[in-house]
C-alpha positions in Angstrom: -7.5 -30.2 53.4 -8.2 -32.5 50.8 -12.3 -32.5 50.4 -12.5 -32.9 46.7 -11.0 -35.3 44.3 -10.6 -34.7 40.5 -12.7 -37.8 39.7 -15.5 -36.3 42.0 -15.4 -32.9 40.3 -15.5 -34.3 36.6 -18.5 -36.5 37.8 -20.3 -33.2 39.1 -19.6 -31.5 35.8 -20.7 -34.4 33.6 -24.0 -34.8 35.5 -24.7 -31.1 35.1 -24.9 -30.9 39.0 -24.9 -27.2 40.0 -23.9 -25.6 43.0 -22.2 -22.4 44.9 -19.3 -22.1 47.3 -18.7 -25.9 48.0 -15.8 -26.1 50.4 -12.8 -28.3 49.7 -11.3 -26.9 53.3 -9.2 -24.1 54.5 -11.4 -21.5 52.9 -10.9 -23.0 49.2 -14.2 -23.3 47.5 -15.7 -24.4 43.9 -18.8 -23.0 42.3 -20.6 -24.3 39.4 -23.5 -22.1 38.6 -26.0 -22.4 35.5 -24.3 -20.0 33.6 -20.9 -21.4 34.0 -19.2 -23.4 31.3 -16.9 -24.9 34.2 -16.5 -24.8 37.7 -14.8 -21.9 39.3 -12.3 -21.7 42.3 -12.8 -19.1 45.1 -11.0 -18.3 48.2 -13.0 -17.3 51.2 -11.1 -15.4 54.1 -11.4 -12.8 56.6 -9.9 -9.4 56.6 -10.6 -6.7 59.1 -13.3 -8.3 60.7 -15.0 -8.8 57.3 -15.6 -11.9 55.1 -13.8 -11.7 51.8 -14.3 -13.6 48.6 -11.8 -13.9 45.6 -12.0 -15.8 42.5 -8.7 -17.7 41.8 -9.8 -19.1 38.1 -11.4 -21.7 36.3 -11.2 -25.2 37.2 -10.1 -26.3 33.6 -7.1 -23.7 33.7 -6.4 -24.2 37.2 -6.6 -28.2 38.2 -7.2 -29.1 41.8 -3.8 -29.5 42.9 -2.8 -26.0 41.8 -5.8 -24.4 43.4 -4.9 -25.8 46.8 -1.2 -24.4 46.3 -2.5 -21.1 45.1 -5.2 -21.2 48.0 -2.4 -21.6 50.7 0.1 -19.1 49.2 -2.8 -16.3 49.7 -3.7 -17.6 53.0 0.1 -16.9 54.0 -0.2 -13.3 52.7 -3.5 -12.7 54.5 -2.1 -14.0 57.7 1.0 -11.3 57.1 -1.7 -8.5 57.1 -2.4 -8.3 53.1 -5.8 -8.0 51.5 -5.2 -10.3 48.8 -8.6 -9.4 46.9 -7.7 -5.7 46.7 -4.3 -6.7 45.6 -5.5 -8.4 42.8 -7.8 -5.6 41.8 -4.9 -3.3 41.9 -3.0 -5.7 39.5 -6.0 -5.8 37.3 -6.5 -2.0 37.2 -2.6 -1.7 36.6 -2.6 -3.9 33.6 -6.0 -2.1 32.3 -4.1 1.3 32.6 -1.1 -0.4 30.7 -3.2 -1.6 28.0 -5.0 2.0 27.7 -1.8 3.9 27.7 -0.4 1.6 24.9 -3.8 2.3 22.9 -3.4 5.8 23.2 0.2 6.0 22.1 0.9 8.0 19.1 2.6 5.7 16.8 4.1 6.7 13.4 1.2 4.4 12.0 -1.4 6.3 13.7 0.3 9.5 12.8 0.3 8.6 9.1 -3.5 7.6 9.2 -4.2 11.2 10.6 -2.0 12.9 8.3 -3.3 11.3 5.4 -6.9 11.9 6.0 -6.5 15.4 7.2 -3.6 16.8 5.0 -3.9 14.5 1.8 -7.4 13.1 0.9 -9.5 15.7 -0.5 -6.6 18.5 -0.9 -4.0 16.6 -3.3 -5.2 15.3 -6.8 -3.2 12.3 -6.6 -3.2 10.9 -2.9 -2.0 7.5 -4.3 1.5 9.1 -4.7 1.7 10.1 -0.9 -0.1 6.7 0.1 2.3 4.7 -1.8 5.3 6.3 0.1 3.6 5.8 3.5 2.7 2.1 2.8 5.9 1.1 1.2 8.7 3.0 2.9 7.6 4.8 5.9 5.3 2.4 7.7 7.7 -0.6 7.3 10.7 1.0 9.0 8.9 3.7 11.2 5.2 2.4 11.5 5.2 0.7 15.1 7.7 3.2 16.7 6.0 5.7 19.1 6.4 9.2 17.5 8.3 10.7 20.2 10.8 7.7 20.1 11.7 8.2 16.5 15.5 8.9 16.3 17.5 10.3 13.3 19.4 6.8 13.1 16.1 5.2 12.2 15.5 8.1 9.5 19.0 7.3 8.2 18.3 3.5 8.0 15.2 4.1 5.9 16.6 6.5 3.5 19.5 4.0 3.1 17.4 1.2 2.3 15.5 3.0 -0.5 18.7 4.1 -2.0 20.1 0.8 -1.9 17.3 -0.6 -3.7 18.1 1.8 -6.6 15.5 4.5 -6.0 17.3 7.8 -4.9 14.6 10.2 -6.3 12.1 8.2 -4.2 14.6 8.4 -1.0 14.3 12.2 -1.5 10.5 12.2 -1.9 10.2 10.1 1.2 12.6 12.5 3.3 10.3 15.5 2.1 7.1 13.6 3.1 8.5 12.4 6.6 9.5 16.0 7.5 5.6 17.2 6.7 4.6 14.2 8.8 6.8 15.1 11.8 5.9 19.0 11.5 2.2 18.0 11.3 2.6 16.1 14.7 4.5 19.3 16.2 1.5 21.4 15.3 -0.8 18.9 16.9 1.2 18.6 20.0 1.9 14.9 19.5 5.6 15.5 19.2 8.0 18.1 20.3 10.9 17.7 17.8 11.4 16.4 14.0 14.0 13.7 13.8 14.0 14.1 10.0 14.7 18.1 10.3 18.5 17.8 10.0 18.5 15.8 6.8 19.1 17.4 3.5 18.8 16.0 0.2 22.4 15.1 -0.2 21.8 12.7 2.9 19.0 11.0 0.9 18.9 10.3 -2.7 21.5 13.4 -3.7 20.8 16.0 -6.1 18.4 15.3 -8.6 19.0 15.5 -12.3 16.4 15.7 -15.3 15.7 12.2 -16.6 16.5 11.9 -20.5 15.8 8.2 -20.7 14.0 7.2 -24.0 13.9 3.7 -25.3 15.4 3.4 -28.9 13.1 1.3 -31.5 15.6 -1.9 -31.0 15.1 -1.5 -27.1 11.3 -1.4 -27.7 11.5 -4.7 -29.9 13.5 -6.3 -27.0 10.7 -4.9 -24.2 8.1 -6.6 -26.5 10.2 -10.0 -26.8 10.8 -9.9 -23.1 6.9 -9.2 -22.3 6.2 -12.1 -24.3 8.7 -14.5 -22.7 8.6 -13.2 -19.0 6.9 -15.8 -16.9 3.9 -14.6 -14.6 3.8 -11.5 -16.9 0.2 -11.9 -18.1 -1.7 -10.9 -20.8 -3.3 -8.0 -19.1 0.2 -6.4 -18.4 1.1 -6.9 -21.8 -1.9 -4.8 -23.3 -1.4 -2.4 -20.4 2.0 -1.4 -21.1 1.4 -1.3 -24.9 -1.4 0.9 -24.3 0.9 3.5 -22.1 3.3 3.2 -25.2 1.1 4.2 -27.9 -1.1 6.8 -25.8 2.0 8.2 -24.0 -0.5 8.8 -21.1 0.6 8.9 -17.5 0.6 5.6 -15.4 -2.0 6.6 -12.8 -4.4 7.9 -15.7 -4.6 4.7 -17.0 -4.8 2.5 -13.8 -7.9 4.4 -12.5 -9.6 4.7 -16.2 -13.2 3.5 -16.1 -14.5 1.6 -19.0 -17.2 4.3 -19.5 -14.7 7.0 -21.0 -13.8 4.9 -23.8 -16.0 5.6 -26.9 -14.7 2.7 -29.1 -17.0 3.7 -31.9 -15.7 7.1 -31.9 -12.3 5.9 -31.4 -11.6 8.2 -28.7 -10.7 7.9 -24.8 -12.5 11.0 -22.9 -10.1 11.5 -20.1 -11.5 13.8 -17.4 -9.8 16.5 -15.8 -9.9 15.5 -12.6 -7.3 12.7 -13.1 -5.0 14.5 -15.3 -2.1 16.5 -14.1 -2.9 19.7 -15.8 -6.4 19.7 -14.3 -8.0 19.8 -17.7 -10.0 17.1 -19.5 -8.6 15.6 -22.9 -10.0 13.6 -25.6 -7.3 11.1 -26.6 -7.7 9.8 -30.3 -7.4 5.9 -30.2 -5.2 4.3 -33.1 -6.7 0.7 -34.0 -4.0 -1.2 -32.0 -5.2 0.8 -28.8 -8.7 -0.1 -29.7 -7.6 -3.7 -29.6 -6.0 -3.5 -26.6 -8.9 -1.9 -24.8 -11.4 -4.3 -26.1 -9.3 -7.0 -24.7 -8.8 -5.7 -21.4 -12.6 -5.0 -21.0 -13.1 -8.6 -21.9 -10.4 -9.7 -19.2 -12.2 -7.3 -16.9 -15.2 -9.4 -16.7 -17.7 -6.6 -16.6 -16.1 -4.4 -14.2 -16.4 -0.6 -14.2 -12.6 -0.2 -14.5 -10.5 -1.1 -17.4 -7.8 -2.5 -14.9 -9.7 -4.0 -11.9 -8.0 -4.9 -8.9 -6.9 -8.5 -9.2 -6.8 -9.7 -5.7 -7.9 -8.6 -2.2 -5.6 -5.6 -0.9 -5.6 -3.5 2.5 -6.3 -0.3 0.4 -9.5 -1.7 -1.0 -9.2 -0.1 -4.4 -11.3 -1.1 -7.2 -8.6 -0.9 -9.8 -4.9 -2.0 -9.6 -2.4 -0.1 -7.8 0.1 1.7 -9.8 2.8 -0.4 -8.1 1.5 -3.3 -9.7 3.0 -2.3 -13.0 6.2 -1.4 -11.4 6.5 -4.8 -10.1 5.8 -6.4 -13.3 8.3 -4.1 -15.3 10.9 -5.2 -12.8 10.3 -8.9 -13.8 10.5 -8.0 -17.6 13.6 -6.0 -17.2 15.5 -9.1 -15.7 15.0 -10.7 -19.3 16.5 -7.7 -20.7 20.1 -8.0 -19.8 22.6 -5.2 -21.0 19.5 -2.6 -21.7 20.2 0.5 -19.6 17.8 0.8 -16.6 14.3 2.6 -17.6 10.9 3.2 -15.8 7.3 3.4 -16.9 7.2 7.1 -17.0 10.2 6.9 -19.6 7.5 5.4 -22.1 6.3 9.2 -22.2 9.6 10.4 -23.0 10.0 7.4 -25.5 7.0 8.4 -27.2 7.7 12.1 -27.4 11.3 11.4 -28.8 9.8 9.1 -31.5 7.0 11.4 -32.5 9.7 13.9 -33.1 11.7 11.3 -35.1 9.0 10.5 -37.5 8.4 14.3 -38.3 5.4 15.4 -35.9 5.7 18.9 -35.1 6.6 20.0 -31.6 3.5 21.5 -30.6 1.4 18.5 -31.8 3.6 16.2 -30.0 3.4 18.1 -26.9 -0.4 18.0 -27.1 -0.1 14.4 -27.7 1.4 14.2 -23.9 -1.3 16.5 -22.5 1.5 19.1 -22.0 0.4 22.7 -21.9 2.1 25.1 -24.8 4.6 27.4 -23.3 4.9 31.0 -23.5 2.9 33.4 -25.8 1.9 30.4 -27.8 0.5 28.7 -24.8 -1.3 31.9 -23.8 -3.2 32.5 -26.9 -3.4 29.1 -28.9 -6.2 27.1 -27.3 -6.6 24.9 -30.4 -6.6 21.2 -29.3 -5.2 19.7 -32.3 -7.2 16.7 -32.0 -7.0 15.7 -36.0 -3.3 16.3 -35.8 -2.9 14.4 -32.6 -4.9 11.3 -34.4 -2.9 11.4 -37.3 0.3 11.5 -35.1 -0.8 8.8 -32.9 -1.7 6.6 -35.8 1.7 6.9 -37.0 3.4 6.3 -33.7 1.0 3.1 -33.2 2.5 1.7 -36.6 6.0 2.3 -35.2 4.9 0.6 -31.9 3.4 -2.5 -33.8 6.4 -2.5 -35.9 9.0 -2.9 -32.7 6.4 -5.5 -31.4 6.8 -7.7 -34.5 10.6 -7.0 -34.6 10.6 -5.0 -37.8 11.7 -1.7 -38.9 9.1 1.1 -39.8 9.6 2.4 -43.2 8.1 6.0 -43.5 8.8 6.5 -47.2 7.3 3.1 -48.1 4.5 3.5 -45.6 4.7 0.0 -44.3 7.1 -2.1 -42.3 10.1 -4.3 -43.7 11.9 -7.2 -42.0 15.3 -6.5 -40.5 17.9 -8.8 -38.8 17.4 -8.5 -35.0 20.4 -7.7 -33.0 21.7 -10.6 -30.7 
Protein backbone atom coordinates (compact mmCIF):
# COMPACT_ATOMS: atom_id res chain seq x y z
CA UNK A 1 0.00 0.00 0.00
CA UNK A 2 1.21 3.45 -0.71
CA UNK A 3 1.37 3.82 -4.50
CA UNK A 4 0.10 7.44 -4.59
CA UNK A 5 1.08 10.68 -2.92
CA UNK A 6 -1.13 13.75 -2.47
CA UNK A 7 1.40 15.80 -4.46
CA UNK A 8 1.17 13.33 -7.33
CA UNK A 9 -2.64 13.35 -7.38
CA UNK A 10 -2.80 17.16 -7.32
CA UNK A 11 -0.33 17.28 -10.21
CA UNK A 12 -2.55 14.96 -12.29
CA UNK A 13 -5.57 17.20 -11.59
CA UNK A 14 -3.67 20.39 -12.41
CA UNK A 15 -2.40 18.91 -15.68
CA UNK A 16 -5.91 17.72 -16.60
CA UNK A 17 -4.64 14.15 -16.91
CA UNK A 18 -7.68 11.86 -17.13
CA UNK A 19 -7.63 8.16 -16.25
CA UNK A 20 -9.85 5.38 -14.91
CA UNK A 21 -9.25 2.93 -12.04
CA UNK A 22 -5.60 3.81 -11.48
CA UNK A 23 -4.53 1.53 -8.60
CA UNK A 24 -3.11 2.68 -5.26
CA UNK A 25 -2.90 -0.96 -4.14
CA UNK A 26 -5.09 -3.32 -2.15
CA UNK A 27 -8.08 -2.70 -4.43
CA UNK A 28 -8.13 1.06 -3.84
CA UNK A 29 -8.34 2.86 -7.18
CA UNK A 30 -8.67 6.44 -8.39
CA UNK A 31 -10.65 7.59 -11.45
CA UNK A 32 -10.52 11.02 -13.05
CA UNK A 33 -12.73 10.98 -16.12
CA UNK A 34 -13.32 13.95 -18.41
CA UNK A 35 -16.77 14.63 -16.98
CA UNK A 36 -15.53 14.56 -13.34
CA UNK A 37 -14.94 17.79 -11.46
CA UNK A 38 -12.54 15.94 -9.12
CA UNK A 39 -10.98 12.43 -8.91
CA UNK A 40 -13.18 9.72 -7.38
CA UNK A 41 -12.07 6.83 -5.14
CA UNK A 42 -13.35 3.33 -5.89
CA UNK A 43 -12.77 -0.01 -4.21
CA UNK A 44 -12.38 -3.20 -6.27
CA UNK A 45 -12.93 -6.56 -4.57
CA UNK A 46 -14.20 -10.07 -5.30
CA UNK A 47 -17.31 -11.49 -3.65
CA UNK A 48 -18.88 -14.85 -4.46
CA UNK A 49 -16.41 -15.31 -7.29
CA UNK A 50 -17.50 -12.07 -8.98
CA UNK A 51 -15.62 -8.78 -9.41
CA UNK A 52 -17.30 -5.91 -7.53
CA UNK A 53 -16.60 -2.15 -7.63
CA UNK A 54 -18.01 0.47 -5.27
CA UNK A 55 -17.60 4.23 -5.07
CA UNK A 56 -16.04 5.53 -1.86
CA UNK A 57 -16.21 9.27 -2.49
CA UNK A 58 -14.58 12.29 -4.11
CA UNK A 59 -10.90 13.05 -3.51
CA UNK A 60 -11.75 16.60 -2.39
CA UNK A 61 -14.03 15.17 0.34
CA UNK A 62 -11.98 12.05 1.10
CA UNK A 63 -8.19 12.69 1.30
CA UNK A 64 -5.69 9.95 0.43
CA UNK A 65 -5.05 8.85 4.05
CA UNK A 66 -8.78 8.65 4.82
CA UNK A 67 -9.47 6.73 1.60
CA UNK A 68 -6.82 4.14 2.50
CA UNK A 69 -8.27 3.78 6.01
CA UNK A 70 -11.81 3.32 4.67
CA UNK A 71 -10.64 0.81 2.05
CA UNK A 72 -8.90 -1.21 4.78
CA UNK A 73 -12.08 -1.30 6.92
CA UNK A 74 -14.19 -2.41 3.97
CA UNK A 75 -11.75 -5.13 2.93
CA UNK A 76 -11.96 -6.47 6.48
CA UNK A 77 -15.76 -6.70 6.20
CA UNK A 78 -15.45 -8.45 2.85
CA UNK A 79 -13.15 -11.04 4.46
CA UNK A 80 -15.87 -11.68 7.05
CA UNK A 81 -18.40 -12.43 4.31
CA UNK A 82 -20.12 -9.08 3.80
CA UNK A 83 -20.84 -7.63 0.37
CA UNK A 84 -20.04 -4.01 1.19
CA UNK A 85 -21.38 -2.58 -2.10
CA UNK A 86 -24.80 -4.17 -1.47
CA UNK A 87 -24.75 -2.85 2.11
CA UNK A 88 -24.14 0.66 0.82
CA UNK A 89 -27.02 0.38 -1.63
CA UNK A 90 -29.23 -0.77 1.22
CA UNK A 91 -28.21 2.23 3.32
CA UNK A 92 -28.92 4.59 0.42
CA UNK A 93 -32.31 2.98 -0.14
CA UNK A 94 -33.16 3.20 3.57
CA UNK A 95 -32.17 6.86 3.64
CA UNK A 96 -34.28 7.53 0.52
CA UNK A 97 -37.24 5.67 2.03
CA UNK A 98 -36.90 7.73 5.19
CA UNK A 99 -36.83 10.98 3.20
CA UNK A 100 -39.86 9.87 1.17
CA UNK A 101 -41.70 8.92 4.33
CA UNK A 102 -41.02 12.32 5.87
CA UNK A 103 -42.12 14.00 2.65
CA UNK A 104 -45.43 12.11 2.70
CA UNK A 105 -46.20 12.84 6.37
CA UNK A 106 -49.31 14.95 6.89
CA UNK A 107 -48.12 17.85 9.02
CA UNK A 108 -50.54 20.47 10.31
CA UNK A 109 -49.01 22.90 7.79
CA UNK A 110 -49.87 20.55 4.94
CA UNK A 111 -53.33 19.94 6.38
CA UNK A 112 -53.92 23.71 6.68
CA UNK A 113 -52.99 24.21 3.01
CA UNK A 114 -55.36 21.44 1.93
CA UNK A 115 -58.20 22.71 4.13
CA UNK A 116 -57.78 26.30 2.94
CA UNK A 117 -57.76 25.40 -0.76
CA UNK A 118 -60.71 22.98 -0.56
CA UNK A 119 -62.94 24.41 2.15
CA UNK A 120 -62.23 28.16 2.25
CA UNK A 121 -61.13 29.54 -1.13
CA UNK A 122 -64.16 30.10 -3.36
CA UNK A 123 -66.55 29.20 -0.53
CA UNK A 124 -66.17 31.90 2.08
CA UNK A 125 -66.64 35.57 1.30
CA UNK A 126 -63.74 36.65 3.53
CA UNK A 127 -61.04 33.96 3.29
CA UNK A 128 -58.52 36.42 4.72
CA UNK A 129 -60.04 35.97 8.19
CA UNK A 130 -59.32 32.23 8.14
CA UNK A 131 -55.91 32.74 6.56
CA UNK A 132 -54.98 35.21 9.29
CA UNK A 133 -55.81 32.71 12.06
CA UNK A 134 -53.86 29.97 10.29
CA UNK A 135 -50.79 32.14 9.73
CA UNK A 136 -50.73 33.97 13.05
CA UNK A 137 -51.77 31.28 15.52
CA UNK A 138 -52.16 27.72 14.22
CA UNK A 139 -49.06 27.38 12.04
CA UNK A 140 -46.57 28.86 14.57
CA UNK A 141 -47.79 26.54 17.35
CA UNK A 142 -48.74 23.34 15.49
CA UNK A 143 -47.58 23.68 11.89
CA UNK A 144 -44.52 21.39 11.92
CA UNK A 145 -46.17 18.61 13.95
CA UNK A 146 -47.49 15.48 12.22
CA UNK A 147 -51.28 15.59 12.35
CA UNK A 148 -51.56 12.31 14.26
CA UNK A 149 -49.06 13.51 16.90
CA UNK A 150 -50.91 16.66 17.96
CA UNK A 151 -52.09 16.33 21.56
CA UNK A 152 -54.55 18.35 23.66
CA UNK A 153 -51.52 19.71 25.52
CA UNK A 154 -50.37 21.56 22.38
CA UNK A 155 -53.89 22.84 21.70
CA UNK A 156 -54.07 24.20 25.25
CA UNK A 157 -50.67 25.91 24.92
CA UNK A 158 -51.79 27.59 21.69
CA UNK A 159 -55.06 28.88 23.18
CA UNK A 160 -53.32 30.07 26.35
CA UNK A 161 -50.80 32.07 24.33
CA UNK A 162 -53.62 33.81 22.45
CA UNK A 163 -55.49 34.67 25.65
CA UNK A 164 -52.27 35.90 27.29
CA UNK A 165 -51.75 38.44 24.52
CA UNK A 166 -55.19 39.89 25.30
CA UNK A 167 -57.26 38.32 22.51
CA UNK A 168 -59.83 35.99 24.14
CA UNK A 169 -62.30 36.32 21.27
CA UNK A 170 -59.59 35.31 18.82
CA UNK A 171 -58.83 32.29 21.04
CA UNK A 172 -62.45 31.18 20.66
CA UNK A 173 -62.32 31.65 16.88
CA UNK A 174 -59.03 29.72 16.64
CA UNK A 175 -60.49 26.87 18.70
CA UNK A 176 -63.49 26.64 16.35
CA UNK A 177 -61.19 26.64 13.31
CA UNK A 178 -58.88 24.01 14.84
CA UNK A 179 -61.85 21.72 15.45
CA UNK A 180 -62.92 22.10 11.82
CA UNK A 181 -59.36 21.49 10.65
CA UNK A 182 -59.08 18.15 12.45
CA UNK A 183 -62.65 17.11 11.57
CA UNK A 184 -61.63 17.69 7.95
CA UNK A 185 -58.57 15.47 8.55
CA UNK A 186 -60.74 12.69 10.03
CA UNK A 187 -63.19 12.66 7.09
CA UNK A 188 -60.22 12.39 4.67
CA UNK A 189 -58.63 9.55 6.71
CA UNK A 190 -55.63 11.75 7.53
CA UNK A 191 -56.29 11.52 11.28
CA UNK A 192 -58.33 9.27 13.56
CA UNK A 193 -58.97 11.66 16.45
CA UNK A 194 -59.60 15.38 16.96
CA UNK A 195 -57.29 16.71 19.73
CA UNK A 196 -59.41 19.89 19.99
CA UNK A 197 -62.72 18.04 20.46
CA UNK A 198 -62.64 18.05 24.26
CA UNK A 199 -62.16 21.83 24.52
CA UNK A 200 -65.07 24.20 25.05
CA UNK A 201 -65.25 27.98 24.83
CA UNK A 202 -64.59 28.26 28.57
CA UNK A 203 -61.25 26.52 27.97
CA UNK A 204 -60.30 29.16 25.40
CA UNK A 205 -61.37 32.79 25.66
CA UNK A 206 -64.50 32.30 27.74
CA UNK A 207 -68.05 33.36 27.05
CA UNK A 208 -68.13 36.25 24.61
CA UNK A 209 -70.01 39.42 25.42
CA UNK A 210 -71.15 41.91 22.83
CA UNK A 211 -68.68 44.79 22.65
CA UNK A 212 -69.98 48.23 23.45
CA UNK A 213 -66.73 50.21 23.17
CA UNK A 214 -67.08 53.55 21.41
CA UNK A 215 -64.56 56.36 21.58
CA UNK A 216 -65.63 59.69 22.97
CA UNK A 217 -64.75 62.90 21.15
CA UNK A 218 -62.02 63.61 23.69
CA UNK A 219 -60.58 60.15 23.00
CA UNK A 220 -60.75 60.81 19.26
CA UNK A 221 -58.74 63.99 19.81
CA UNK A 222 -56.16 61.96 21.75
CA UNK A 223 -56.12 59.35 18.97
CA UNK A 224 -55.30 61.94 16.30
CA UNK A 225 -52.63 63.48 18.51
CA UNK A 226 -51.09 60.03 19.11
CA UNK A 227 -51.17 59.22 15.37
CA UNK A 228 -49.25 62.42 14.64
CA UNK A 229 -46.58 61.74 17.25
CA UNK A 230 -46.12 57.95 17.09
CA UNK A 231 -42.78 57.06 15.55
CA UNK A 232 -43.08 54.83 12.49
CA UNK A 233 -46.85 55.23 12.19
CA UNK A 234 -46.72 56.77 8.71
CA UNK A 235 -48.86 59.15 6.69
CA UNK A 236 -50.62 56.29 4.82
CA UNK A 237 -51.84 54.83 8.10
CA UNK A 238 -52.98 58.28 9.22
CA UNK A 239 -55.18 58.82 6.15
CA UNK A 240 -56.43 55.22 6.31
CA UNK A 241 -57.53 55.52 9.94
CA UNK A 242 -59.22 58.84 9.18
CA UNK A 243 -61.15 57.23 6.32
CA UNK A 244 -62.21 54.32 8.51
CA UNK A 245 -63.60 56.79 11.04
CA UNK A 246 -65.37 59.10 8.61
CA UNK A 247 -66.89 56.42 6.34
CA UNK A 248 -67.56 53.84 9.10
CA UNK A 249 -66.67 50.98 6.75
CA UNK A 250 -65.28 47.61 7.71
CA UNK A 251 -61.50 47.31 7.76
CA UNK A 252 -61.29 44.70 5.00
CA UNK A 253 -63.60 46.72 2.74
CA UNK A 254 -61.03 49.51 2.74
CA UNK A 255 -57.81 47.45 2.68
CA UNK A 256 -58.99 45.64 -0.48
CA UNK A 257 -60.44 48.73 -2.22
CA UNK A 258 -59.41 49.47 -5.82
CA UNK A 259 -58.80 53.01 -7.06
CA UNK A 260 -61.33 52.51 -9.87
CA UNK A 261 -64.14 52.23 -7.29
CA UNK A 262 -63.74 55.88 -6.28
CA UNK A 263 -65.58 58.51 -8.33
CA UNK A 264 -63.99 61.61 -6.85
CA UNK A 265 -65.82 64.01 -9.17
CA UNK A 266 -69.13 62.44 -8.22
CA UNK A 267 -67.97 62.31 -4.58
CA UNK A 268 -68.91 58.65 -4.17
CA UNK A 269 -67.24 55.30 -3.49
CA UNK A 270 -69.00 52.48 -5.31
CA UNK A 271 -68.30 49.52 -3.03
CA UNK A 272 -69.15 46.23 -4.85
CA UNK A 273 -71.28 43.56 -3.19
CA UNK A 274 -68.62 40.85 -3.39
CA UNK A 275 -66.67 42.69 -0.70
CA UNK A 276 -69.47 43.63 1.70
CA UNK A 277 -70.75 41.57 4.60
CA UNK A 278 -74.34 41.85 3.37
CA UNK A 279 -73.42 40.75 -0.14
CA UNK A 280 -75.01 43.88 -1.60
CA UNK A 281 -73.11 46.75 -3.16
CA UNK A 282 -73.50 50.24 -1.80
CA UNK A 283 -72.68 53.77 -2.98
CA UNK A 284 -70.91 55.55 -0.14
CA UNK A 285 -71.01 59.37 -0.18
CA UNK A 286 -67.56 60.95 0.19
CA UNK A 287 -67.34 64.07 2.36
CA UNK A 288 -64.62 66.56 1.41
CA UNK A 289 -62.12 65.35 4.07
CA UNK A 290 -62.56 61.77 2.82
CA UNK A 291 -61.91 62.86 -0.77
CA UNK A 292 -58.71 64.60 0.33
CA UNK A 293 -57.56 61.44 2.14
CA UNK A 294 -58.34 59.25 -0.89
CA UNK A 295 -56.47 61.62 -3.21
CA UNK A 296 -53.42 61.53 -0.96
CA UNK A 297 -53.50 57.71 -0.72
CA UNK A 298 -53.74 57.44 -4.52
CA UNK A 299 -50.71 59.72 -4.83
CA UNK A 300 -48.77 57.68 -2.28
CA UNK A 301 -49.82 54.46 -4.05
CA UNK A 302 -47.72 55.40 -7.11
CA UNK A 303 -50.23 54.33 -9.81
CA UNK A 304 -51.23 51.08 -8.07
CA UNK A 305 -54.65 49.61 -8.85
CA UNK A 306 -55.25 49.40 -5.12
CA UNK A 307 -55.88 52.30 -2.78
CA UNK A 308 -53.63 50.63 -0.19
CA UNK A 309 -51.06 48.60 -2.14
CA UNK A 310 -48.78 46.09 -0.41
CA UNK A 311 -45.79 47.91 1.08
CA UNK A 312 -43.29 45.04 1.02
CA UNK A 313 -42.82 41.49 -0.21
CA UNK A 314 -44.93 38.99 1.71
CA UNK A 315 -45.48 35.23 1.70
CA UNK A 316 -49.14 35.57 0.77
CA UNK A 317 -48.33 37.80 -2.24
CA UNK A 318 -51.36 40.04 -1.72
CA UNK A 319 -51.50 43.08 -4.03
CA UNK A 320 -52.88 45.18 -1.17
CA UNK A 321 -51.90 45.58 2.47
CA UNK A 322 -52.84 42.76 4.82
CA UNK A 323 -55.57 43.74 7.27
CA UNK A 324 -53.29 42.86 10.18
CA UNK A 325 -50.98 45.70 9.08
CA UNK A 326 -53.48 48.17 10.52
CA UNK A 327 -53.78 46.20 13.77
CA UNK A 328 -50.02 46.40 14.25
CA UNK A 329 -50.06 50.14 13.51
CA UNK A 330 -52.88 50.75 15.98
CA UNK A 331 -50.97 48.87 18.69
CA UNK A 332 -48.11 51.36 18.28
CA UNK A 333 -50.50 54.31 18.58
CA UNK A 334 -52.25 52.97 21.68
CA UNK A 335 -48.92 52.86 23.51
CA UNK A 336 -48.98 56.66 23.20
CA UNK A 337 -52.47 56.85 24.75
CA UNK A 338 -51.92 55.86 28.39
CA UNK A 339 -55.05 55.67 30.50
CA UNK A 340 -57.39 55.24 27.52
CA UNK A 341 -59.58 52.13 27.71
CA UNK A 342 -58.54 49.49 25.12
CA UNK A 343 -60.23 49.67 21.71
CA UNK A 344 -59.94 48.05 18.30
CA UNK A 345 -60.27 49.25 14.72
CA UNK A 346 -63.72 47.67 14.54
CA UNK A 347 -64.74 49.97 17.40
CA UNK A 348 -64.40 52.86 14.92
CA UNK A 349 -67.70 51.72 13.37
CA UNK A 350 -69.41 51.71 16.77
CA UNK A 351 -67.89 55.11 17.46
CA UNK A 352 -69.32 56.49 14.22
CA UNK A 353 -72.74 54.97 14.93
CA UNK A 354 -72.77 56.40 18.47
CA UNK A 355 -71.68 59.86 17.33
CA UNK A 356 -74.17 59.90 14.44
CA UNK A 357 -76.93 59.42 17.00
CA UNK A 358 -75.38 62.11 19.21
CA UNK A 359 -75.50 64.71 16.43
CA UNK A 360 -79.15 63.97 15.70
CA UNK A 361 -79.05 61.55 12.77
CA UNK A 362 -82.13 59.34 12.68
CA UNK A 363 -81.61 55.64 13.43
CA UNK A 364 -82.55 54.27 10.01
CA UNK A 365 -80.18 56.67 8.22
CA UNK A 366 -77.35 55.94 10.67
CA UNK A 367 -77.85 52.19 10.17
CA UNK A 368 -77.64 52.59 6.41
CA UNK A 369 -74.47 54.68 6.83
CA UNK A 370 -72.91 51.53 8.31
CA UNK A 371 -74.43 49.40 5.51
CA UNK A 372 -76.62 47.56 8.01
CA UNK A 373 -79.85 46.04 6.75
CA UNK A 374 -82.91 47.59 8.32
CA UNK A 375 -84.68 45.22 10.70
CA UNK A 376 -88.20 43.90 10.89
CA UNK A 377 -91.05 45.01 8.70
CA UNK A 378 -89.25 48.22 7.77
CA UNK A 379 -86.34 46.20 6.42
CA UNK A 380 -88.70 44.01 4.40
CA UNK A 381 -90.65 46.80 2.72
CA UNK A 382 -88.32 49.79 2.81
CA UNK A 383 -85.81 49.43 -0.03
CA UNK A 384 -84.92 53.13 -0.14
CA UNK A 385 -81.14 53.64 -0.02
CA UNK A 386 -81.25 57.07 1.72
CA UNK A 387 -78.26 58.21 -0.34
CA UNK A 388 -78.91 61.95 0.05
CA UNK A 389 -79.68 61.56 3.74
CA UNK A 390 -76.50 59.53 4.18
CA UNK A 391 -74.49 62.19 2.37
CA UNK A 392 -75.78 64.88 4.74
CA UNK A 393 -75.14 62.65 7.77
CA UNK A 394 -71.57 61.76 6.77
CA UNK A 395 -70.79 65.40 5.92
CA UNK A 396 -71.87 66.34 9.43
CA UNK A 397 -69.92 63.46 10.99
CA UNK A 398 -66.83 64.42 8.97
CA UNK A 399 -67.02 67.89 10.55
CA UNK A 400 -66.99 66.28 13.99
CA UNK A 401 -63.98 64.12 13.07
CA UNK A 402 -62.05 67.11 11.74
CA UNK A 403 -62.89 69.07 14.89
CA UNK A 404 -61.47 66.20 16.99
CA UNK A 405 -58.42 66.09 14.72
CA UNK A 406 -57.85 69.80 15.41
CA UNK A 407 -58.42 69.37 19.14
CA UNK A 408 -61.57 71.47 19.08
CA UNK A 409 -65.21 71.00 20.00
CA UNK A 410 -67.89 70.79 17.35
CA UNK A 411 -70.70 73.27 17.96
CA UNK A 412 -73.86 72.20 16.10
CA UNK A 413 -75.80 75.34 16.88
CA UNK A 414 -73.11 77.62 15.51
CA UNK A 415 -72.38 75.34 12.57
CA UNK A 416 -68.65 75.58 13.10
CA UNK A 417 -65.99 74.66 15.67
CA UNK A 418 -64.84 76.58 18.71
CA UNK A 419 -61.61 76.13 20.65
CA UNK A 420 -61.65 74.33 23.99
CA UNK A 421 -58.94 73.49 26.46
CA UNK A 422 -57.63 70.01 25.86
CA UNK A 423 -57.65 67.65 28.87
CA UNK A 424 -54.17 66.75 30.10
